[in-house]
N, C-alpha and C positions, 0 to 999 in steps of 0.2 A: 504494500500500500504506500502511495506517495502522497505527501502533504505539500501543498504549495502555500507558502506564507506571503502575504502581500506586504510590501514595504509601507511604512507610515506615509510616505509621500504619495503613493498610488491610492491608498485607502482614503485619504482626506481630500483628494482631488475632486472638484465639482465639475459636472458637465456644463458646457456652455450652451446657450440657446442657438440652435441651428439656423443659419441664414437661408436655408432652402425650404424648411417646413415650419419653422417657428417654435419647435418643441425642443426639449432636452433629451438627448440620447447618446449612446456611445458612438465614437467615430465609425463610419462605414455602415451605419444602421439606419440611415435616413429613409423614411417612408416615401418621401417625394421623389426618390431616385426612379427614373423611368416614367414619371408622371408628367403630363403636359399642363402648362399654366393656362388658365382661362382668360388671362389678360393679354399676354404677349404671344401665346401659342408656342413658346419654346419649352424644351424638356428640362426635367430634373429640379423643378421648384413649384411650390403652390402659389396661387394668385396673391395670398396674403403677404407673401415675401417678395413679390415681384418688384423689380427696380424701375419698371416702366411707369412714367407719369401718366395718369388718366387726364385727357384733355378737358379744359373747362367747358361748361355748358353755355350755349348761346341761343340757337334759333329754330331748330326743328321741333314741331309740336305735334302731338297725336291727340285725336278725339274719337269718341265712339258714335258720333252722329254726323250725317252729311247734309242736314238741312241748313239753309242759310240762317245763321244764328250768331249772336254776339255773346262772347264769354268774357268774364272779368278775371283778371289775374292780379292778386294782391301784391305779389313780390316776385321779382326775378333777381337771383343773386348769383354771384360768382363763388363757387365752392372754395377757391383758393383764398378768398378774402373774407367770405361770410363765416358765420358761426358754425361750429361743428355739431350743434344740436340737431337731432332728427336726421342725421346722415347715416344711411345704412348701405350695406352691400347686398344687392339683390341679383338674382340670376334672371336675365332677360334673354329668352330663348335658351341658348347654351353659353351665354357670355356674362361674366360677373361685371357688374357696374355699380359705382357709388352713386347714390341718388339721395336727394332731400325729400323726406316724406312730408306730404301735406294732405291730411285726410279730408280737408274741406275744399280742395281744389276742384273746379269744374273741368279742368283740362290738365293733362300731364305733358311736359315737353322735354326734349333733349336736343343737344346741339347736332349739327350735321356730322361732325367728326364722331360723336358718340353713336349716331345712327349707323355710320359706316363700319363701326366695330362689331355690331350685332351679327352673330352667326347662329343658325343660318339667317341670312339677311332677309327681313320681311319685305313684302312688296308695298311700296308707297302708293297711295291713291290720292287723287286730287280731292280737295274739300273747299267748300265755300264758307266755312266757319271763320268768323273774324274774332281775333283775340286782342284784348287791350288791357293795359295796366291801370292802376288806380288813378293815374293822372289823365286817362282817356287816350293816351298815345297808343296807336296800333302796333302790335307785335307781329312781324312777318311770319306767316305759316307756310311751310313748304309742302305739307300734305299730312295724311294720316295713315296709320298702319295698325295691324293687330299683332301683338306679341304675347308670349306666355311669360308671366312674371312669377318667380318662386322665391321663397326665403326659407333656408334650411330644409329644402326638399318638400315644402308644403305649399 
């Protein structure tokens, strides 16, 4: 029978947080190895550890009606300068996206750059809906689309 004794240096060593999966584990035991990132589509890291910056939101809006209608938007903010409250990562189709939740909104919108990231890409349809901010200024609308939105697989 062989006994292996660990030296005090090895026994007291703490594992560091992994930059690929965000968890602590022994070297060469990363669960993200071989997995594809939902943000940049590169291998060997999870989206939560992705180094790619998510573009700021600006002008593509989606709606669920096609009637000529006017909708009111209380606020449009830039996530890079706005508050971090109510910001969540949601899965839009098969793409993880950071979004600001607004349960009272009549319309949800994303930037053109964010729309281009969605995989599979939804078909954009023309709409006659007009969207305006609290000051009455019109917000340009490129179109509308249907997407599947999930949070924690629900």
